[in-house]
N, C-alpha and C positions, 0 to 999 in steps of 0.2 A: 280659496279667498279668490276674489278678482282684483287683478294688478293690472294697471297699463297706463301707459304716459303718452298716449296718442294726443292727448289735449295739447300738446306742446306747440307753440306758434309755428307756423310753417317756415319763416326764414331765420328761426332761433341758431338752427344748427347751422347752415349757410354761413350766416352772419360770423358765427364763432370760428368757422373754417378759414373765412377771408382775415379776420382779425390775426390768427394765428400765425396764417400765410404773410401779412403784412408785417408782423414783429421779426419774422423770421428774415424776411427781405431786408427790413433797415439793421438787422444784426450783421447780414451778410455784407450791406454795401457798408458798412463803417466798421469791418472787421480788421481793418489794419491795425488800428490802435484799442479798438474798443472791445473786439470779439472775447477774449479773455475776460476782461471787467464785467463785460454783461453778464456772461455767466456765473461769476462771483456774486455780482450784484442779484441775479434771481434768486441764485440760493439764499443768500444771506436774507433777503426779502422773506422768503418762505419761511424760514425758520423763524424769523423775528413774528411775522403773522401767527405762525403757531403757538409761538411762545405768549403774544398777546391774548390769543383768543382762548389758551387755557388760564389765566391770570384772569380773563375776565368771567369766563365762566366758574371760577372759584368765588370770584367776588359776590356773584349773584347769588351762589350758594349759601353766602355768609349774610348777605344783606336783604335781597329780595322774597318775595312771598312766594315759595313753591306753590304751584298749581296740583292739587291732588284731591283725592275723594274725600278725605277727611275735612281738609281747610277751607275748601273751597268747590263744595261738590257741584253746584250749578255749572260753573264754567268748567270745573270738568268734565263734565257731561259732554259739552261742546267741543274740548278738545277730543276726547276719545272717542265721539261719533266721526269728526274729522277724521281721524287717524285712519278708522277703522276703512273709510271710505276712499280714504287716498292712499293709503299704505306706505307712507314716508319712512319708515323705520323708527328707531329709537329716538325721540325727541325729548327735552325736559323743556318745559314751559316755567316762565317765572313771571309775576306781576311786580313793576315797578312802579313808587309812588313819586313820579315827575310829572310836571306838567306838559305833558307833550300829548299830542293826537299821532301817535306813530306806534308802530310796530317791528322789530325786526328778527332775522333769524342769523344764524352763522356757525360757523363748525367744518373743521376738515375730515374728524374722524366721528364714530359714535359716542357718546350720543351728541347728535346735533342740538342746538339751543335756541327755541323762541322766545320772546319778550315781548310783553304787552305792557302798553303804558296804561295807569289806573285811569285816566281821564277818559279812554274809552268805552269803560262801563259805564260812565255817567252819559255819555253823549247817545250811545247805541243801544238797540234792541240785540235781545239774542240771536237772533236772524242774521244781523249785521254784522253782530261781532263774530258769529262764526262766520261771515266772507272773508273777514281778516286773517281770523286764524288759519283757515283754508288756502289764502293766498302764501302766507308764510309757509306752512306744510308744503305747497306746492312747489316752493323755491328749494325747498330740503328733496322732496321727490325726484324733483327733475335735475339734481345735483349740481343747483347753481351756487349753492354756498363753498363747497370746497373748488369748483372752478372759477368761481371769483377769486377766491385767495389766489390761485395759480395763475391765471391770465392777468389779473389787477397787478401782479409783480412784474411779468411780462411785459406789460404795458409801460411801466414806468422804467423801463431800461435808460441808461443813459443814451441819448441820440440828440443831432441837432435839432434846434427850436423847431423847424417846421416838421421834421419827423415826428419830433414829441407829439406835437399839436395832432398829427395824423392819427397817432397811435392811440392818443387818449378819445378821440373823436368817435374811431373806430369800437374802442371798449366799451363807450357807452352806447354805443349803436346798439351793440348786442346786449346790454344791461337794459334796455328799453324792450327789447323782445323779450327778455326773461319777465318782464313785467305782466306783458301782456299773456304769457302761458301761465305766470301764478295767479292771473285774474282767472282764466278758467279753472284753474284748481278752485279757488275759491266759490266759484259760482256751483260748482260741482259739490261741494262741501256744504253751502247753505241750500242749496236747490231752489232759488227764489232770485229772480232778476230785479223784481223791485228792491229787494233787501241789498243784493249787491251794489245798484246803483247809490241806493241811499247811503251806504257804507261809505262810498267813494266821495261823495259830496259830503259828507260829515267830516271826513278827513281833512277839509280845507273851511269846512262852515259847522261846526259843531253846535252851534245854536238854535240849528233849524228844529223845528217844533212842529210844523204844521204845512199844507200843501202849499200857501202862500209862499213862507219862509224857504222851501225846498224850492217853488219855482224861480224865484228871486234868483237862490245862490246858483242853480242850474244856467240861468240866464246869463251870470257873470262868468260862469267856467267856460259855455259856449263861447264867449266873445273873445276867450285867450287866443284862440288859435286865427282871429281876424287880423292880428298885427304881424307884418312881417318880420318884426322883432322878435318876437317869441318863438315863430318859427325857427329864426336863426339861433336863437338861444337855445332852444331844445336839442340842437345837436350834440351839446356838450353838457346835457343835464342825462342824469341816469333813469329818470322816470317819464313816461310821453307825458303830453298834456293831459289833464283828467279827460276832458271833451272826447279824444281819441279813445280813451280806454273803455269810457261808458260806449260809444258808438261799438267799439269790437266786440264788445259783450253783448251790446244787443243781436248784432250780426251771427255769435256763436251762437248763443242761444236756441235760436230757431234751427240749426242743422242738425241732421240727422245723427252726425257724431255725438254731439251732447247728450241727444236722447239716448242713443245706445250706451253711453258712459255711464248716465245717471241712473239708468234702468239695471246695470250690472253693479254699480256700487250701491245701489239699495240694496240689492241681493245679500251684500257683506253685511250691513246691519241687519236683516232677518237671521242672518246664522249666527251672530254673536249677541244678538239684542236680548235683555232680560227682562222680564216683566217689571215695569214698575211705572208708576204713578209720575214721574216725572219725563217720560219718554217724549221725544217730539214725533210729532205726526208726520208721517212722510205723505206729501200730495202724490197725485196720480203718474207714473211714469211718464207719459208725455205732454204733462201739463205745462204751459211754459208762459209765468203770469205777466199782464201788463205791467209797462214801467211806471208804474205810478206810485213811488215808496213811501211817502208820509201816510196814505190811507190805509195802509198795511196794518198801521199801529191802533190798538184798541182807543175807545172813544175817551178813555181817563188814562194816558201814558202812564207806565209804572214809574214811580222813584227808584234810583240805583238801588238805594235800601231795599227796596220790593223785590226786585229783580236778583241781588246776589244779598242775602241776609247778612252775611258776614262781613260786609263790606263796611257799615257802620261801626260796628266793635273795633276792627283793625286800625280803621282812620285815627280812633281815639287813644290807640295803643302808638301809634306811630306819633302822636304830638308830643 
């Protein structure tokens, strides 16, 4: 089975190394009083994080909808196909009924956990949703979940105000590089540049339903980096501005590395795929679609209940 992590963004490892180096420097410089306290703090943060992760996982198992072949077959198919391509290891997937356009993953040991919010299913097509699933699985496959827990604790060590701000900014810098890497994983999972771009746009504009809606939303997103204030605030954000993520994906989709990885990950599907009327057609290995997301959809967009037949009955049970 083909397994690769070379889609990791070029600067991610370097920035992680610099962040850890900076943390070590702060600990050494302030070691007279805080060295022992820093060690205790780091251990305490890690133990607390592990306990919170375990508690959150157990809560999801009790209250959220577990994604599996029996209860959510169509969504489970997207999850399984993404997992076969990206090989992230053991991942439990849950669907939560909260009014947010969001998804996230967490975990130190196995299984890791991937959480999807129900509004994603209302706003996105299956391919767009597969980009989101692949993005989160990319975080798992690249080790972001457990490294984030450890490095996040290190970045929060007691330190003078200026050093604390510097540590926080360095940690967020690495977070942003992780998002670029995970976006590449999402593209590899859904194998559609238009779907990937549309998914990113719909995360902030879920009301997009037509080409005109898309162009209006994209223009607003494109204008974000025109303001100096937004570029400054990005330094302290965990995610890059959306227009940067979109442009990075466009560039990556035209590289030989992407075509090579996509071809080999598609071979994974050919190995495990069972004959099924619900199978997703695999485009040509070298195909890169033009970035025109809304036109990818059918002339009459399906309602969420048509895409996911189990959605409406479950919503009734929740009421």
